[in-house]
C-alpha positions in Angstrom: 0.0 0.0 0.0 1.9 3.0 -1.2 1.1 6.7 -1.2 -1.8 7.4 -3.5 -0.7 10.9 -4.3 -3.4 12.6 -2.1 -0.9 13.7 0.6 -1.7 10.9 3.0 1.0 8.8 4.6 2.1 5.6 3.0 -0.3 2.8 3.9 -3.4 5.0 4.1 -4.8 4.9 0.7 -7.7 3.7 -1.5 -6.7 0.0 -0.9 -6.4 0.3 2.9 -8.8 -1.8 5.0 -11.1 -1.3 8.0 -11.0 1.9 10.0 -7.9 3.1 8.0 -9.9 3.0 4.8 -12.9 4.7 6.4 -10.8 7.5 7.7 -8.9 7.8 4.3 -12.1 8.1 2.3 -13.7 10.5 4.9 -10.7 12.9 4.5 -9.9 12.4 0.8 -10.1 15.5 -1.4 -10.7 17.8 1.6 -13.6 15.7 2.9 -15.7 16.2 -0.3 -15.6 12.6 -1.4 -17.4 11.0 1.5 -20.8 12.4 0.6 -20.7 11.8 -3.1 -23.1 9.3 -4.5 -21.8 5.9 -5.6 -22.3 5.0 -9.3 -25.3 2.9 -10.2 -27.4 3.8 -7.2 -25.0 2.3 -4.6 -24.1 -1.1 -3.3 -26.5 -3.4 -1.4 -24.7 -4.8 1.6 -25.0 -6.0 5.2 -23.7 -4.1 8.1 -20.5 -5.6 9.3 -21.5 -4.6 12.9 -25.1 -5.7 13.3 -25.9 -7.7 10.2 -28.8 -5.5 9.0 -29.2 -5.1 5.2 -28.8 -1.6 3.7 -27.6 0.1 0.6 -24.3 2.1 0.8 -25.3 5.1 -1.4 -22.3 7.4 -0.7 -18.6 6.6 -0.3 -18.9 6.8 3.5 -22.3 6.0 5.2 -23.7 4.7 8.4 -25.9 1.7 8.9 -29.4 2.9 9.5 -30.0 0.4 12.3 -26.8 0.6 14.5 -24.9 3.6 13.1 -21.9 1.5 12.1 -19.7 3.4 9.7 -18.8 1.8 6.3 -16.9 3.1 3.3 -15.6 2.1 -0.1 -13.0 3.9 -2.2 -13.6 5.0 -5.8 -11.2 2.5 -7.4 -13.1 -0.3 -5.7 -16.7 0.9 -5.7 -18.0 -1.6 -8.2 -18.1 -4.5 -5.7 -19.8 -4.7 -2.3 -17.0 -7.1 -1.2 -14.8 -4.0 -1.0 -16.8 -2.2 1.6 -14.9 -1.7 4.8 -16.2 -1.3 8.4 -14.6 1.1 10.9 -15.4 -1.1 13.9 -17.9 -1.1 16.7 -18.2 2.3 18.4 -16.5 4.3 15.7 -18.1 7.6 15.0 -17.6 10.1 12.2 -16.2 13.5 13.4 
């Protein structure tokens, strides 16, 4: 995982995992990426915290049931298997 060119330290990039990916996408491009709509109406998924079904419609979003924070990066937004979970108790700032 090298530097993606966005000014983030090596390792924190679009191919990071878990909380590191969520934080990367949340901050990418000055924070503007996180609320952009995903192509094709989003990705149907299950919350990796509580197991509830929902559709990730933006690059960073919370489970409507438990508030679990999930994210996917632009180069990987074509497959729900690439959605990462920030972990139980994590909250967006």
